FIMARVO-986717 format. One line per field, with one value per residue (C-alpha): residue in one letter; x, z negated, y. Coordinates in nm, 3 decimals, decimal comma. Each point is the difference from the previous one (the first is absolute). Example, Ala and Ser with C-alpha at 12.3 -4.5 7.8 and 13.67 -1.06 7.14 Angstrom:
# FIMARVO-986717
r <- [A; S];
x <- [1,230; 0,137];
z <- [-0,780; 0,066];
y <- [-0,450; 0,344];
//
This chain:
# FIMARVO-986717
r <- [X; X; X; X; X; X; X; X; X; X; X; X; X; X; X; X; X; X; X; X; X; X; X; X; X; X; X; X; X; X; X; X; X; X; X; X; X; X; X; X; X; X; X; X; X; X; X; X; X; X; X; X; X; X; X; X; X; X; X; X; X; X; X; X; X; X; X; X; X; X; X; X; X; X; X; X; X; X; X; X; X; X; X; X];
x <- [0,679; -0,058; -0,096; 0,317; 0,220; -0,167; 0,034; 0,315; 0,165; 0,136; -0,117; 0,176; -0,023; -0,223; -0,231; -0,047; -0,010; -0,297; -0,211; 0,113; -0,122; -0,332; -0,047; 0,115; 0,188; 0,348; -0,145; -0,286; 0,298; 0,201; -0,311; -0,112; 0,369; 0,007; -0,325; 0,121; 0,302; -0,195; -0,234; 0,266; 0,218; -0,303; -0,069; 0,362; -0,014; -0,317; 0,147; 0,305; -0,166; -0,287; -0,275; -0,325; -0,320; -0,277; -0,304; -0,319; -0,107; 0,311; -0,017; -0,370; 0,083; 0,294; -0,232; -0,278; 0,222; 0,146; -0,355; -0,181; 0,300; 0,046; 0,113; 0,279; 0,298; 0,168; -0,307; -0,106; -0,071; 0,271; -0,129; 0,118; 0,127; 0,163; 0,385; 0,040];
z <- [-0,184; 0,055; 0,349; 0,065; -0,178; 0,206; 0,332; -0,039; -0,240; -0,211; -0,292; -0,139; -0,320; 0,153; 0,096; -0,365; -0,123; 0,226; -0,138; -0,354; 0,035; 0,134; -0,340; 0,041; -0,295; 0,039; -0,115; 0,277; 0,266; -0,136; 0,013; 0,358; 0,104; -0,149; 0,177; 0,327; -0,027; -0,075; 0,293; 0,240; -0,113; 0,057; 0,331; 0,105; -0,128; 0,182; 0,323; -0,029; -0,081; 0,280; -0,251; 0,129; -0,153; -0,022; 0,241; -0,192; 0,112; -0,163; -0,314; -0,059; 0,065; -0,267; -0,241; 0,047; -0,071; -0,314; -0,143; 0,065; -0,152; -0,350; -0,126; 0,254; -0,192; 0,297; 0,016; -0,357; -0,106; -0,238; -0,344; -0,152; -0,311; 0,193; -0,039; 0,309];
y <- [1,101; -0,382; 0,052; 0,195; -0,267; -0,281; 0,182; 0,175; -0,246; 0,289; 0,196; 0,327; 0,199; 0,267; -0,262; -0,136; 0,371; 0,064; -0,279; 0,074; 0,353; -0,112; -0,158; -0,363; -0,142; -0,155; -0,342; 0,016; 0,083; -0,296; -0,231; 0,118; -0,069; -0,361; -0,066; 0,153; -0,227; -0,308; 0,043; 0,082; -0,305; -0,216; 0,154; -0,052; -0,370; -0,055; 0,122; -0,190; -0,313; 0,035; 0,010; 0,123; 0,131; -0,262; 0,034; 0,068; -0,344; -0,149; 0,195; -0,105; -0,359; 0,011; 0,173; -0,231; -0,306; 0,161; 0,118; -0,338; -0,202; 0,141; -0,328; 0,010; 0,096; 0,182; 0,233; 0,021; 0,382; 0,148; 0,088; 0,333; -0,214; -0,260; -0,054; -0,220];
//
């Protein structure tokens, strides 16, 4: 269903009924559509602004900086109880 929505940019009632008849709940469909929307929006914004995926070397460099500088406020790990 999500593949069809993404490729064809349309979804009809029969598509949703087929997923429901396969045992997926209405809430699960709504959740999947929300995630699909978020990913597609992010992808379109990334394309519009020319964002590129980091190379493995660049990713590792950023990870190394943040993990070695725990006291650096820009890289501090988030805590579950943090309200910042």
